[in-house]
C-alpha positions, -999 to 999 in steps of 0.1 A, spaced: 452 432 -178 474 409 -198 505 394 -182 537 412 -192 565 390 -206 601 399 -212 615 383 -243 653 383 -247 670 372 -279 699 388 -298 684 376 -331 659 403 -340 640 381 -364 634 353 -339 625 379 -312 600 396 -335 584 363 -345 580 351 -309 568 386 -299 541 385 -325 530 350 -315 527 360 -279 510 393 -286 484 376 -307 477 353 -277 470 383 -256 502 390 -237 520 423 -234 556 416 -246 587 436 -240 614 425 -264 651 430 -256 680 422 -279 706 428 -253 706 406 -221 730 429 -202 707 459 -208 676 439 -198 694 430 -165 701 466 -159 665 474 -164 655 448 -139 680 461 -113 668 496 -119 631 488 -118 628 504 -153 600 483 -167 566 500 -170 548 471 -153 556 439 -134 573 412 -155 555 379 -150 577 357 -171 611 359 -188 618 341 -220 655 341 -230 677 326 -256 708 307 -244 735 318 -268 739 355 -269 770 377 -271 783 394 -240 760 376 -215 746 342 -222 713 330 -209 728 311 -180 748 341 -168 717 363 -172 695 339 -151 722 336 -124 723 374 -121 685 376 -122 680 350 -95 698 373 -70 670 398 -71 641 377 -85 645 341 -71 610 329 -80 603 348 -113 594 321 -139 620 318 -166 619 299 -199 651 292 -217 650 283 -254 681 268 -270 692 248 -300 719 231 -278 706 202 -258 738 201 -237 731 237 -226 703 225 -203 729 214 -176 741 250 -173 707 258 -157 708 231 -130 695 246 -98 684 279 -114 646 270 -115 641 274 -152 620 257 -178 642 246 -207 628 241 -243 647 230 -274 646 248 -308 628 247 -330 599 255 -308 566 254 -325 542 282 -317 517 259 -300 544 245 -277 557 280 -270 522 292 -260 514 261 -240 546 265 -219 540 303 -215 503 298 -204 514 272 -178 543 293 -164 522 324 -161 493 305 -146 515 287 -121 537 316 -111 538 324 -74 525 359 -79 499 350 -105 465 353 -89 436 345 -113 446 338 -150 448 370 -171 448 354 -206 422 333 -222 
């Protein structure tokens, strides 16, 4: 079974583009446009399967990526998280939160290479699930 990824981005076009890239690579992708709602779903155990990786944007209304990750870490301290941002200075907001930070624009091959590595190296991964 393919690894399940949660993709959070308030920009629907960017979310759909990344979701397509990841699905074509064999992942099951749940896209969320609202980080607060995604956090509620984590806390309520509302996802249909175990999330193996979270990919989130940094700048989003209501709850930015750093606030989302801080809240997520309370219940999921080792879940791999990749943050994508166009603001280089945003990386310091994630100090100590155990995230992988990537700058926009993020080419599809760099996105996939990072995702493959994070899923493969995750503490709960077991054997690789994606070729």
